[in-house]
N, C-alpha and C positions, 0 to 999 in steps of 0.2 A: 314100313309104316305100321302104326299101332292099329290092329284090327279089333281090339276090344272096345274101342270107343269110336263113335262116328263124329267127325268134325261138324260144327254148326254151319248151316247155310243161311242163318237169319240175316235179314237186312239191317237190323238194329243190334248193336253190341249190348249183350245182357250178361254182365259178369257173374251174377248169382247162378246162372244156368251152367256155367263152364268150370267154375273154381272147384267146387266139391268133386265133380267128376274127375278132373285131372289129378287132384291131390290123391284121391283114393287109388287111381291108376298107378301113380308114381310109387306110393307106399306099398301097395300090394305086390307090385312087380320087383320091389327091392332095389329101386334105382338110387336110393339114398345110401346104400351100403358101399364101403370102399370097393373099388374095382379090382384091387390086387395087383395092378400094374401101374408103372409110372412112379415118379418120385413122390414120397409121402407128403401130404399137406393136411394139417389138423388144426382145428380151432375148438377151444373149449367154450361151451355155452356158459356164460356167467349164471350160475344156478339160481333161478327165481325161487322165492318162497313157495313151498307146497300149498300154503294157504292162499296164495296170491291170485290176482287177476291181472291180465295184461294192461299195463298203463302206458302212457305215451313214451316214457323213457325206454321201456322194454321194446315197444313197437319200433322205435327209432333204431336202437342198438342192434336188435335181432335182425332187422331188415338189412343193415349194413353187413352183418356177418354172413347172411344168406347170399348176398350179392357176391362176396368173395368166394364162398364155398362153390356156388354154381359156376362162377367164372373159372376157378382153378380146376373144377371137375371137367369142364369143357376144354380146358387147356391140356388135358391128359394126365393130371395128377391123380395119385391114389388118395382120394379125399375122404376125410372123416370129420363130420361135425358131431362132436361128443356132447350129448345132451344129458339133462337130468335136473333134479330139483333139490333144494335145500330144506332140511327139516325145520328150520326157523324156530328155534327153541321158544322164545318168549311169545312170538305171534301165534304159533300153533297151540301152545298151552292155554293162551287166553281164549282162543276160539272155543276149545272144548270145555274149558272151565265155565264160560258163559252159558253153554248148553246145560251144564249141571246146575248152574244158578237158577235157570228158568224152572228146573224141576225142584228148586228149593234146597239144593245140596251144594257142598263145596268139595274140592278134591280131597280134603282131609276126611270127609265123611266116607268116601269110597276106598281110600288108601292108595298108596303109590302104585302098587302092582296093577290093580284094577283100573286106575286112572290112565296109566300108560297103555293098557289094552284098549281102552276107549279111544285114545288118540289114534292108535293103529287102525281101529275100525273106522274112525272118521276119515283118515287118510285114504283108505280103500274106497270109501263112498264118495268123497267130495274133493279129494286132493288132486284130481286130474284135470281140473277146470283150465288151468293155465296151459297145459300141454295141448288141450283141444284148441285153445285160442292161438297157440303157436302154429298149429296146422292151418288155421284160417289165414294166418299171415303168409303161408307158403314156405315155412321154414323146412329146409331139406335135411333135417336131423336124422341120423341113423337111430331110429326108435328101438331097434333090437338091442342096442347097446345102452339104452337109457339107464341112468343111475339115480340113486337116492342116497343122500348122505348118511342115512341110518341103515342102509342095506348091510347085510352080514359081512360082505367082503370089505366094504368101506369102513365099517365099524372096527374090523380087525386091523386095518391100516392105521386108524386113529389110535387104537390102543398100542400098537407096535411103536408108533412114533413117540407116544407118551413114555413108554417103558424105556426106550433107548435114550431119550433126553434126560429122564430121571436118573438112569444108571450113570450118565456122564456128569451128573451134578448140574445140569442146565435147567432142571425143574425143581422148584423148592416151594415150601409153604411158609408164608410170613404174614405178620400183622401190619397191614399197610392201608393207606387211604384209597378208597375207590368211589366211583359214582354209585350211590345207593338209591334204589327206588323203594320208598317206604310203603308203597301200595303193593307192588309185585314182590317185595321182600327179596330182592336179588341185586347183585352188582350188575351194572350194564356198561357197555362200551361208550366211548365218546360219540360214536356215530349215532347212537340211540338217544342222545341228549340234544334237545332243541333249545338253542339260546336266542330268545326273542326279547326285545326291549319292552319293559312294562313300567307303569308308574309306581313309584315307591317313595321311600323317605330316607333321609340321612339324619341319624340321631347323633348329636354331639354330647358326649358323656364326660363328666368330671371324674378323674381317677385321682383321689387324694394321695399325696406323698405320705409315706409311713411316718416320716418325722416332719414336724412343722405344719404350717397352715396352707402351704401351696398345693396346687393340683395341676395335672396335665389334662388337656382336653383331647379325647380320642373320638374320631368320627367313624360310624359304622352303619351299614344298612341292615345288619342282623343283630340287634341288641341281645336276643336270647342266647347267642353263642358266647357272650361275655362270661357266662358261668364256666366255660371251658378254657378261658384265657390262662396262659402260663407266663406271659411277659408283655411288656409294651416296648416297641422298637422305635428308634429314631435314627436318622442318618448320621454317621460318624462326623460328617463335616458341617452339620447344621449347628451354627453357633448358638441358636436359641436354647438348645437342649444339652450341649456338651457337659455342662456342670451336673446334669442329672444322671448321666450314664453311670451304671453300677449301683445306683440307689434303688429303692423299692417303692412300690405304690400299693395302696390298699385296693384290692379288687372289689368294686361296688357289689353290694348285696350278699357278700360272702365274708368269711372270716379269714381269707387267705391273703398273704402278701406275695406279690410277684415282682421280678426284677425289671429294671429299665436297661435294655440292651442296645447296642449300636450295630446296625446292619445296612449295607448299601442297597438292599432290596427296597428300602423306604424311599419314596419320592417326596422330598421336602416341600415341593410346590403343590402337592395334592392335599386337600383337607387342611388339617392342622399340622401335618408333618409328624404326627404321632400315630402309630399303627398298633392295634391290639393283635397279639399273636395267639392263634387258636389252632395248634397243629392237628388236632383230631377232627377239625371241621372246615379246613381250607387248604387247598393244594399248595399254594405258595407258602402259607404259614408252616406247613409240614416240612418243607425244605429248609426254611429258616430254623425251625425247631431242631432239625437234625444237625445243622451247622453249629448250633449253640448247646447241643446235648440237653435239650429240654424234654421233659417227659410229657407226652400228650395226655389229655384228660378227655375221655369220651363222655359226653353228657346226654346222648340220645340212646333210646332203645331202637331195635330194628324198625318199629312202627313210627319213629320220629317223635316219641314222647320223651319227656325229661326223665332221666334215670337216677339211680341212687348216688351217683357221683356229684350231684348238685344239692344245694340246700333243700331241706325237707319241704319248704313252702312251695317249691315248684315241681317236686317229684310227681310223675304221673300225668302232668299237663301235656296236652298236644303242643307242639313247638310254636304254633301261632297264638294259641291261648297264653302260653308262657310269655311270648313277646309282649302281649297286651299288659299282662300283669307286671312284667319287669319294667316296662315304661312307666306304669303308674307308680311303682315303688321307687323308681329313680326320681320321679317328680316329687314324691312325698319326702324324700331325703335330700332334696335340693341338689341332686347330682346330675340333672339334665340341663345342659347349657342352652341348647336350642334344637329345633327340628326343622329340617328343610325338605321341600319336595324334591324328588330326585328320580331321573330316568335311569334305569339299570337293566342289564341283561339278566333274565331269570332262567336258570336251567330247568327244563321240564323233560320228563320221560316221553319219548315219542309215542309210546303205547298207552301208558297210564295217565299222562298229562300231569302227574304229580310233580311238585317241586323236588328236584334231586338234591340229596344231601351228600357232601363229601363225608365219608363215614369210615371210621377205623375198624377194620374187621379182618379176621383170619381168612386168607385166600391162597390159591395156588398161582404161582408165577413162573414165567419162562425168563431166563437171563437172555436178554435180547442182543446185547452188544457183540458177543462172540458169533452170533448168527448173522448180524448185520454187516460185519466187516467184509466177508466175501461177496455179499449181495451188493455192497457199495462198489466194490472192485469190478463186478460184472458189468455195471453200467459205465463205469469210468473207462474200461478197456474195450467198450463197444460190443461186448458179447450180447448185450441187450440194448436196443435203441428205442427211445421214446419218440413218438410222432404225435404232435409237433415237439421239437427238441426242447422247447422252453420248459417242458414238464420235468426235465432232468433236475432243475433247480429245486422244484417242490419235493421231489424224491430225495435228493441229497440233504435238503434242510431237515427233513423228518428223520432220515436214517442216521445222520451225524449227531442228532440229539435224542436218539431213541431211548425210551425208558423200558423197564421190565414190563412184560405183558401179563396182565391179570387174566388167567384162562379159566377160572372157576365161576360158576353161576349157581345161584340157589334156586334151581328149578328141578322139576321131575322129568321133563321131556328133554332128551338129548343124550349125548354119549356120557354115561356115568363114569366118573373118574375111576380108573382101574387101580385103586389103592385100598388096601384092607388094613385095619388096625387091630392090634391085640388089646387086652384090658389095661396094658401099661402105656398105650398110646404110640407104640412102635408101628411104623408104616411099612407095608410090604406091597410091591407092585406085581402085576401079572395080567395075562389075557383074561383070566377068570380066577375064582378063588382057588381052584385046584392047581392052576399054574403058579399062583402066588405061593402056595404051600410048597410046591415042588422046587421052585427057584430058591426058596429060603429054608428048605428042609424042616418044615413045620409039621408036627404031628397033628392028627385029628383032635387031640385033646386041647390044643390051643384054640380058643374061641376067637374068631375073626369077624369083624363087622366092616362092611364096605363104606367108603366115604359117601356121604349123602349128596354131594354136589355133582353137577354135570359140567362138561366143558363148554366154553364159549363157542357159539356157532362158527365163528371165524376160524377156530382151530381146525375143524374138519374141512372148511372151505380152503384153507391154506394148502391142503394136500390134494385138492381137486385135480390138478393136471396129471398127477401120476397115480393117485389112488383109483381113479376111474378106469385107468388102463390096466389095473391088476396088481400094482405094487403092494406088498413086498415081493410077490412072485414075479419072475422074469417072463411074463406072458408074451405071446407074439405081438399083441397090440402095443404093449409097452416098448418092445424092441423096435417096432415099426414107426409108431407115431409120437414117441417121446424122444427129444423135446418137441413140443408142438410148434406151430409156425408163427402165429401172431395172436395177441390178446386184444380184444376190443372191449373197452369199458369206460365208464365216466370218471372224471378227475376226482370226484368226491370219495372214491374208495381206493385211491392210490396207496394210502397208508394201511388201510384195514385189510385189503385183500392182495393187491398187486405185490407190494413189498414183502408180505408174509409168504406168498407163493414162491417168490424168488429165494427167500431165506430157507424155506423148508426143502425146496427142490435141490438147491445146492448142497444142503446138509445131508440129504438122504439118497440122492441119485448122483451127486457130484456134477450135475449138469444144470444149466439154466432151464426154466420151464418153457420159455419161448424166446425167440430172437428179436421180436418187435412187439411194442405195446402202442397201439393206436388209441389215443385218448380222445373221446368224443366230447362235444359240448353238452350242456344240460338243456333239455327242452323246456322252454318257457312259453307263455301264451303270446298272442300277437303284440301285446303292449310291453313285453319283457318281464312280466311278473311270474313268479314261481307258481306252478300249478298245485293247488291244494284244496282240500275239502272246505276249509274255513273261508277261502276266497271265492269259492263257488265257480272256479274256472277250469275244473278238471274235465278232460276229454277221454273217452274210452275209444281206443283204435277200432274196436269191433263196431261201435256206433258210427264211426266214420266210413267204415266199409259198407255196412248194411243200411245206414240212415236211421234216424230216430225222430219222432214227433216232438214238438215243443213241449207238450204236456209230459211226455215220458222223460225228456231231458231235465225239465225242472224238478220232477219227482226224484230223479236219480241224484241230482245235485243237492237237494235239500233233505234227503232221507236221513233220519237220525239226528238232525240238528235240534238241539234243545232250546235255542234262542229264537223265538218267533220273528224278532226284528231282523236278525241275520238271514233267516230263511226268506223273509219278504224281500230283502235287498237282493239276494241272489236270484230270486224268481224274476224280479224286475229287470236286472242286468241281463239275465239269460234271454228273456223275451225281447229285449232290445237288440241283443247280439244275433239271435237266431229266431226272428219272428215267424219263420215257417219251418222251424226245426232244422235238422241237418239232412240234406239229400244224400242218398246212397252214392258212393263213388266206386266201389269195388276195390279189391286188394291191390291190383296193379297200380291204380291211380294213387293210392295211399303210399305204396312203396316208392313210386317215382317222386312223390312230394317229399318224403323223408330224405331221399338221396339228394334232391335238388337243394336242400338247405344244409347238407352235411359238409361244412367247411372246417377250417382249423380254429374257429372262434370258440371262446369259452362258454358262451351262452347262445342258444339258437331259438329264435322266435318262430313259432309255428302259427301261421295264419290259415285258418280253415278255408278261407276264400281261394287259396291256391289250389285246393283240391279240385275245384270245378275246372280249372285250366287243364289239369292233367287227366281228368275224366274226358275232357274234350280231345285231348291228345290220343287217348285210347280210341275214341270214336273216329278220329282222323285216320289212325292206322287201320282200323277195321274197314272203313269205307275205301281207303286206298287199296286194301287187299281185295275187296269185292270188285273194284275196277280192274285190277290185274287179272283176277280169275275170269271175269267176263270177257276179257280180250285175249286170253291165252288158252283156256281150257278148250280142248277139241280141235285145236289148230295143228296144221302139219309142221313137221320139223324138216330140216334140210340145210342146204347152204344158206349163208346169211351175210348181210352187209350192215355194219354198224354205222349209224348216223352220228352227227356231231353231238346231239343230246345223249345218245347211248354211251359214246366214249367219254363224254364229260362226267356223267353220273358215276361211271365205273372208276374214273380217276379220282373224283371227290370221295368216293367210298373208301379208297385206300387211305386217304388222309384221316377220315373218321376212325377207321380201324386203328391207325397209329395213335391218335389222340385218346381213344378208349383204353388201350393198353397202358399208355403213359400215365393217365389219370389214376387208374387203379394201382399202379406201381407205387404211387406216393399217397394212396388213400385219400385222394381228392374226389370223393363221391359226387360232389356238386359239379365238378368239371366233367366227370364221366356222364352224368345225366345231361348236362348242358350240350355236350358235343353230339350225343345221340338225338336229343330233342331237335337241335338245329338241323342236323342232316335229314331226319325223318320229316319234319314239318316244312322247313324252308327249301331244302335241296330236292328231296325225293317227291314229296306231295305237291308243294306249291309250284315247283318248276319242272321237274322231270316229267311228272304225269301230264302236266299241261302241254309240255313240248311233244309228248308222245302222241297226243290226240290228232294233230294234223297229219302226222306220219301214218297213223293207223286208218285215217278216214280219207286221205287224199288219193285220187285216182292216179296221181303221178308216182306214187310209191310202188316200187318193184316188189315182187314176192320176196326177194332177198332182203330188202329193207324192212318189210313187214316182219319177217322171221327174226331179223336182228333186233328190232325193238321189242318183240314179244319175248325173245330170249333174255334180253336185258331186264325187262320188267320182272320176270320171275326169278332170275338169278340174283339180282340186286335185292329184291324183297326178301328172298330166302336168306341171304347173307345178313341183311338188316335185322331179321327176326332173331338170328343167332346172336347178333351184337346186343340186342335188347333183352334177351332172355334172362340174364342174371337179375335184372332190375324189374322186369315185367314177365314173370314166368307163365302165368295162365293164358293171357291173350296170345302170347307168342307161340305157345304149344298148340292152341286151337287153330291158328292160322297156318302154322308150319305143316300140320298134318295134311293140308290141302295143297300147299305151295311146293313142298319138297319134291314130290313125284314129278311135277312139271319142270322143276329145275334139275332133274336127274340125280337127286340126292336120296340115298337110302338110309334107313335107320328107324328104330322104334319110337324114339322120343327126341325132341330137340335138346333136352337136358343132357343127353348122351352124345350129341353131335359135337363136332370140333368147333372151338371158338375161332372166328375168322382171323387170319393172319394177313399182313400186308403183302401184296404181289407187286413188286417194284416195276415189273414190265407193264402194268396197267396204268401207271402214273404218266400223265401227258400234260405238261404245263402249257404247251402251245394250244392244245384243245381247250384247256380251262380258260386261257386268256381270250380265245375266240368266243367261247360261250358267254363269258362275262360281258364282252362287247354287245352280244345279242340281247342279254338281259337288260343292260343299261339303255339300249334303244327302246325296248318294250316298256321299261319303267318310265323313261322320259315321256313317251306318248301317254301312258296311263296317268302320270302325275298331272300333266296339262289337262287331260280330260276331267280328272277329279276336281282340280282346283277351279276349273271353269264351269263345273256343274253340267257337263255334257253327258248325255245318256251313255252307259257302258257299251251298248250294242251299236251305237251310231258310227258308221265308217267315216274316217277322217282323212283328208288329204295331207300329205307330209312333204315338205320341201327340205332339202339338205344342201349345205354349202360348206366349202373348204374341206377340212379333214385330210386324210392321206389316201394313197392308192389302196392300202389294205382295207380301208373303210369301204371303198367302192367295190372291192372284191367281195367283202363280207356281205354287202347289200345284195349283190348279184347272186351269190351262192345261197344265201339264207332268206331270200325274198319271201318264199312260201310261209316260213315260220313267222317272219315279221308281220306279214299281212294277216295271218290267222290269229296270232296272240295279241297284237296291238290293235286289231280291228282297223286296218288301214285301207282306205279307198283307192288312193293313188300315191305314188312315190316318185318325185322328180328332183333332179339336181339343178341348182342355180350356179351360174358362174361366180367366181370369187368377187367380182365387182358388181354383181346384180343385187339390187335391194329387194328384200321380200315385201309382200303386201303386209298390211297390219296383221300381226300374228302373235301368238304366244310362243315362247321359245325356251330352249334348254340346250345344254352343251354335253356332248359325250367326248371328253378330252378336247381335241381341236375341232371336232366335227360339230357344226351348228345345225340344230333341228328346229324347224319352224312349222307351226300349224296355223294356217290362215283361219281366222275365226268369223269372218263375214258370213252371215247366213247360219251360223251355228249357235249364236247367242243373241238374246235381245238386250241391247245395251242398257236401256232404261231399267229393265227388270234385274239385270245382273248388278247394275250400280246400286239399286235399292237393296238387293240381297247383301252385297258387300258392306254397305253402310250399316245395315242392321247387325251384321256379324261384328263389325268394328265397335259399335256402341255396346254390344253385349260383352265383348272382351275388355273394353275400357272400364266398364262397371266392375268386372271381376278383379281387374288390376287394382282399382281404387280400394275395393273391399280388403284385398290381401295386404296392400301397403298400409292401410289404417291399422290392421291387426298387428302387423310387424312393428309399427311405431308405438304400439301400446305396451308400456313396461309390465303391466299386469299379466299380459299374455306371454311376452318374451321371457320374463323372469320365472314365471310359475309353471308354464306348460312344459311337458317333457321335451328334452332336446330333439328327439326324433320327430316330434310333432312340428316344432319350429322349423326344422330342416326341410320337412315335407312342404310347408307353406312357402318357403324360399324357393324350392324347386318348382312349385306350381307357379309362382310369380315369374320365374325365368321362362317357363314354357308359354305363359300367356303373352309375355313381351315379345317372344320370338314369333308367335302366331300373329300378333298385332302388326309387327313389321312386315310379315308376308302378306297379310290382307291389304295393308296400305300400298304395297308394291303392286299388287294385282289391280287395285283401284286406279293407281296412276297409269298403269299400262292400258287400262280400259278407256281412259280419257282420249287416247290418240286414235281410237277407232272412229270411223265415220258414223 
């Protein structure tokens, strides 16, 4: 046992008093480090941004990883959870730049070198917030091996990969279209672009033919980009325009002529069937332009102002000011056919919120197809398995249509591209300038200047599975833990991270990075909406653990919002949803809630109300443990005899152990949680503990029977705690420290104890059948008592009829338990032909059970009570039926809300049927 900490003896479960204590113990004692024995098992933490704070997606995904890590550790694996954080180029640079802005400076005022130094200073001061929160979550990460993507060793790996790819001709520099953020002044990835629908307009513009008086009408949502048009395209089979193909039109507001081309890209049914082609400012147009060998014309500066390639009248204008002026000029020249309101998706940067421009600029690229081919084969030949398997299609769809990867970013924070240029523009690569000179035999007389750009953050993330373990050096960790075992991540980054890790690992290690990829659903709120600051529905996992007042929650959700109406709406909705704030639940309850919803679905609705249920589950386990301790501590050991309930709970325990292993083998965390919940609450607490009470208190129990039940109480609870530990680490450790010695189990910590395995010799189907009979008898009596509103403690006479010989044997053998748990006053058998007196009845298979009700209920009062209940239920049914007949409700309410009302109607109708049956039965009583 662990002597460094004293287990709690509190009557009430208080998670805040035990969580910090046990986590510090585990970390201090080095329990998270690999054991050095057993088969290796390794999971890579998807590295959160060093700037970040734990959000619900993190809390959900990291809980599932920790469940697997703790489970495999207890199963005897040499287990490593490799942790670390990502340098998060744009996000981190923005945080530090804002701090400079407050002081009235920009990064350009301090210069690149000093700015990067300030970021490192900030990282040391504030960059560890998320790792502290991970500890709160109970994450058993090996913190001694924690990595950061900008660490010296990982930076060396990044440069090594760049150099090798460059030397093979797989990295090149080219002038291509990218997502350009005109505020941050950098290219960004598709993942950093948010495409939401907004209100806009469709302008129909007349493009006059070069010859004659005819014109083509071209519809566009971005009239300012017409200044960069190089063609008008029509579909080759569109009869309306076939005679124009090969001719030219006058580009409005310019002195240029552009060709009319035919291309199947054009949808003849959309708009007018004529499409302006602007290769420098539209991704689809860029592809069309390449097919037709059209020269792109870039009309924007990096700040999205009109540049010198456009007519002088527009040069220097902001793009949206230029739009206004161009529309006015088109109207003035009678070139505007019409304007229509139009809903369209607007691409905005997720950090700057600026409208993103497809922008033609010089960037560094990786040739992706040669890397993708072996990565595709690895999934096709089952070296890597996606779970659920349907995500294979998503992976293949992207990989089979992969484009070259833009890896350069116009930032100062990140891995600077390891390329140096001489004054003629020749490029040289190396780990540093000295290495570049050495590789290329350049003298010190040659002046070199390093590339200003940094690498895309996803570049270093793609190397995470092997760079964190020491590659390119063949370290012991790399040899032991690579390839890793499984990756857990969301479907939204299959392209950006999962596929690239597979490509890079196969390229540089000749091995897949992991054998399985478990794709989790994305966490939504209870109504299925995405959690976002603008919706005001964001939840912080730490707030769910510690609790938060309504005032603090409202302040948190509205902080920084510039729109008063939005803040007011969020405040109102929050007050309605959480009128008393959020009550503390503790980490274990939150972890159990996360696991309970972790199915194979694409989206996961998180209802905070479920937390209270799992907090109650923790209380149930805590109180059950106190009962066990009170009845076992200080009692003698020796020979024992197991009762029917003892043998039943041990047999049922084996089934639960089997179900737990099976659920985790297929990553069904919801089934894992469900089987443990069911056994703990329904089998162990609700039945076995109740069944043990008559044995422990009866004068008829022999010393051997008492020892048997006490032994079963502690051994089953000890085993149950080990079953629960991966999902509820804190409460199980606290209780186990007291229970394990009583069960004869030695060890310092439950997390180092063995995970339970099925003992086939303990499985007894006959015993399980016999106890199910006993349960059904007790439930039958209790149900009649409840339905007839008879006091729980009132002893009842019971009459039995028919049944089988085994029923009579069971009644005789288990009479003490029946009388105690069903509160039976007397129990007698009727002959098969003997009629019972007016009674309430139920059936246990062929056995008829009657409870005479004369003297137990007041007929008039019970009739009045039932009629009142029936009237209440009928009103509820009418209300629901009217709601479901209303088209306004059925057509406009969310599908899940309608389904819930239908379910409620069905429940009410069943209840009404039962109440009417009870009323009819009551009428026969004298």
